C-alpha positions, 0 to 999 in steps of 0.5 A: 358767933366765932371771934376771928383772928385773921387779918383777911377782911372780906366784908371790905371786898369791893366787886366794883373795883378791879374788874371792867366787865366790858358790857351792860348788865343786860348784855351779860344777862342776855348772854348767861340765857344763851350760854345756859341753853347752848353752851352749858347744856350736855346736848351736842349743838353744832359748833357752827351755831355756837360760833355764830352765837359768840360772834354775836356777843362780840367774840372774834372767832375763826373758821372751823372752830369746835366747841364741845358741850358743856363749855363755860365762857365768861365774857365772849366780848373778850375772847378771841379765837383762831381758826381750826381750835378745839375746846373739849367738854367742860372746858371753863374759859374765865376771861375777865381779861382778854383770852387770846387763843391762836390758830390749831390750838387744843384746850382739852376736857375740864381744863380751867383757864382762869383770868381771874384772881385776888390779891391774897396779900391785901386783906380785903382780896381785891381783883388781881385779873390778867389776860391769858394767851395761847399761841399757835399750836399749843395744847392744854391737856385735860384738867389743867389749870392756866392762871391770869397773866400767862402766855403759853408759847407756840407749839408747847404741850401742857400736859394732863392735870398741870397748873400754870402760873407763869409764861411757857416758852414755845416748843416745849412739853411740860410734863409735870405741874408747874407751880410758883411759891411765893412766901409772904408774911402778913405785917 
């Protein structure tokens, strides 16, 4: 066994602290089976069927929503999508907290909306989750990362490969990755 000198203590992580799953384990299991069959599949099931399934599991879904194959939605009961929104292939919506997607929003292929995180400043790495809001007319380009507690403003374009960890104003075009760097020393 390798001796560790790290202050991180993952053995002390408690997955029951800081995450409200929002549904029973049975509901979550049923959703998982539906997700594997109809959402994670490469088969092009109709978006109308997918939106009905999401509504059945508690999502609020507008009209004209397009959901491409292999889209991973974690908790539909914590999801709200407006009218005429598109979600591209292999998008991952990790919505541990509420995910609100406005009208006429485009989430492009392989984008990761990550409402879940861990507090790296604490050795036990507790959850540090947060909601994500994509306002009307926003566009998240392919292969982007949007972190927890982020709002993307109305009519804002996040270009391909960007990393967004703080709020974006409306009517902007983000042409290079936006990251924040926090220097923290362990005590």
